[in-house]
Structures are given as structure tokens and as C-alpha cells.
Phi, psi and omega in degrees: 000320184296322182293328174296318180297324178294327180291321184286334184307311176304324183286327174299316180300323184304320180303342190284347180298119186263112183257007186277357183297142189304312182300332176283316179299325179265357185307312176308312192286326179295322173300314185298321184288318181304315185295315184295324185264009174060032175265077186296319177303310181302320178297318186287326175302308176309311176304316181296327182290321179293313180298324179291318182294327184270351187311311187252021178255146178292157183270079180282169183307309178307312173310314176301320184289321178295320179294324173306312183288326179287316182302326176305316182291322183297321172306313181298307178304321174302318182298320180289322180292320178297318178295324177300330184272350182295137186307314182309326197272324194231025183288329193296330193265014185062184191303324184296335182298340181263001186303311183307306183285336172292314186298320177289328176292325176298311179302331182275005176083018184252044188290326175304317184290320184298319185289319183294318180293316182298317182290325179292318175307306180295325181298320175294323179293317180296313185304314177301312174313315180284332179292326191278349179292124178277135186266102178211158178070206192286145181300317183301325181295318184295314184296326173301314175295310180306315181294318179300303177309311188286318189282331175295319177299315176303312185298313177300317179298316179305309185297319182293319183301314187294322177296307187290330185242028181310317191267357189255072184302334181298330183287342192294322180299326181292329177290322174299317177297320183292320184297319180298314188288332177291326179294326181295317177310303182304311188292328174304306178304313183299308188290326176307317183280322188269317182262325180291332183277004178056048186285170183291160182296330181288317180301314179302311178302316181295319182289325175294318181305306184298324180295314187294322182294319175297321181297321181299332187294330182295345180289340179301328181247026167077021181242113180249102184253012180304323179294325181289317182301318180292321178301316187286325185271346192303319184296312181293325180293314176306314182298319179299313182301310182295322181289329182286324174300319181290336178286328179289315184296314180303310189293324181293316178304313185300308181301319186295328180291342186251014185297126183247351187043069177232148177293164180264136174247105187276001172073308185235146178308324182299314182299317178301305179315311184298315187291320178299327179288319179295319175300317184293324180293333175286345183102005182269102188274336187260028184300333183297332177294348178257359177266145187250199182291162185047236188246032180273148174240124181272048175218161179278154178298324184292328182285313184301315180297319185297316184298310188296324183290313183292316177291333171287328175299312182301313183306311181301310182297327175291334174288332181275348193295138161208160196309324177304339184265002189305309182291317181300314182293315176301314182290331182290319176300316180299315185294322180295312184294330182290330176301318178288313180299314183298317181303313185289318174301316183292322176298320182299318181287332186266335187294131180261326187292116185298325175301311177298321177301320182297324183283323180295325179296316180291336174284327181294312181293336176289320186290317186277321188270333182252297188299307183300323175299325181292327182292311183302308178304314177294322182293309182301321175299310186287333184256334178097356171210155181290155176249116182298324181299321180293325174296315186298317179305321179285322174298320181294325180285342182283318175301325179298324184274344174287330179233072184291345178282350184298145184262354183278123169282139177273118182246000000 
């Protein structure tokens, strides 16, 4: 009998949970009012108060019934908060507009859902902002605007995320995933304007530079997405480098086909001064030793034009450079240089006129002893390490000149 009494006691104890308090009686209705009046904080405060009150109390039948009635309201409240976070609802106010709903969802123990919805909301906001940008005028101007809009949004989102989810370390990886996919959205818009529209290499280089600089700003908040932007752009930049390389090779071959091996007469001192300045900016410091009396230059037009075009290509390519592009840049340079080198070597072998032969040799020495070392030096400065392929190319051509009568071309 004693055992039976003991078994009864807990059930007697269960009845002790006092649910007759006025605030508990009115709680379901009060929650309805809070939800209707959009007093989300008030609703969650009431729920916290109830949970605190019931925390150490047994789950008797009346408690379970009360819980069921309250849970129904929690579901409604969650639905309303989720709706508050839907992109249509809160795009206008920027990331902060979502803070209320996010913080109440977190208090309801729904931090994963809050995180997912917040980021979905921000993705839609970023996409809308990009779409609303008008594509007009110069590409570079559009890219400045695009970078400003995108990276400002990203920065704001990151800061808001840190504020809202400060205690939820688990959510941070979701943010990183979000930032990466946003970057994809940005690069799509970027590439469409810069690469699909076949902009010049110098414009592309300027645009990429702007994007990289903006990307660096994110390191302020400990977010380094530079490697992502590189990975996403590498294919387009490779394509741009290769198509520009093809243009240079075509132009060089065309000039070579019309080669007369004559000195250049620039007619006016101004024109000579301009060419001297262009050569200096290309890195050719000893150009004066190739200038003659009046306005003559003791070099062929083809070799001078080739030098300017190749150095311009290298400068633009170095602005675009990052390690993943190393081989494609190097191979493009070698391919371009070979067109000029082989032309000079071939002409040297075929030319019978001693005077012309001497002039070709002078062009060859300008190419090998001035231009190629400048290319090597500039490449090493821009990339941070020397290029063996370029050295080999120069050394091979040196062998060629030691035995200029040889009929085998060095490739």
C-alpha cells in the first residue's frame, strides 16, 4: 500500500503547478495581440517569462495543454517573422531593416533559420541593386559604380551579420558561403560588361584593378575574397590575353610581310622627341644610340612598332597578373617575341646586300640586346621572379648570331 501511495505522490505533485495566475491565463490572448500589433519583442518577452516560470516545473497535463496553445502562437509568430525577412518585404531598408525580425527569431531559438533568411534577403537585395544599375557610357564608369554598389552591400551585410549573429559562431560559415556566391553574381555582371563586350586589354586591366582594390577593403573585416575573384576571373582574363596576343601576332606578321629594311625618317624633331619619349616609357633607356643625324632612326619601322606593341601588352598584362595566369602570360610573350625574332633571323640569312645585312644586324642587336632584356626585367619586376623561358629565348638567339649562316631556324 505504501508503494501505491508513493506512486500517487508524483501525480499529486504535478497538480501543484499553478497555472491560475492571471498573466498565465491571459498569455495566449496577449500573444495574439502582440503578434497583431507587430510587437514582436513583447511576444518573445512573454514566451521567455513563461519558459522561465515552467523551467523547473513538471510537465503535467494542464502544462502540456498550455504549451500546445502557446506553441500554436509561436508558429504564427515565426511565420510573421519569416515574412518580415522575405525580400519583397524588407529590401528597402538595407540590412538593418531586418535586424528586429532576426533578433526575435534568434531569441526563439531559430538562429539557423534567421541566418538563412537574412542571407537570402541580402542576396536578393544585392541582385536588385546590380540589376538597377544603368549600363551607359564608358565601361570603366559602369564598373566603378558596380564595384561601389556591390562591395558596399557586402560590407554592410558583413557588419550587420556580425552584430546580429555575434554569439552564433556556427552561422559564420553560412556567411562565407553566401559571400562567395554573391561574388559569383558580381563577377557575372562584371564579365558581361568587360569581357563579353570585347573591351580593349587596357580597359579590362583598369576594370580588374578597380575590382581588386574594392576587394581589398573587405580585409578590414577579416574577409579575404581576392582568391575567389581570381578564380572566377581567370578564364576570362586568359581569353583576353590570348586574343590580344593573336592581334599583336597578326599585326607583326602583316608588318613583316611589308618589310623593306629601311631606316626611319621621322621628318620633324617633335616626332623624333615623341618616339624617344615612347621608347623611354617602354623601358628602353639607350634609344639615343640608335638615332642618327637630323630626324633619322637607325632602326626599321617594323622593329620599333613591335617594341611599342609588345611592351604595351606586357604592361597591361601585368596589371591583370596573378599567379594562376603565369604560364599563359609567359607563353603569349614567347609566342609574340618569336614572330619578331624569326623574321629578323630569316632576313639576316636571306639578305645578300652587305649594307642591308649590316642594317638588319643592327636591328637584331636592338631586339636581342635591348628589347628582350627590357621585357625580361619588366616581367621579373611585375611577377616577382625571373622567367627562364625568356632567358632561354635570348640565349638561343645569341647562338643564332654566332653562326648567322646556319640555315636552321631556332624556335
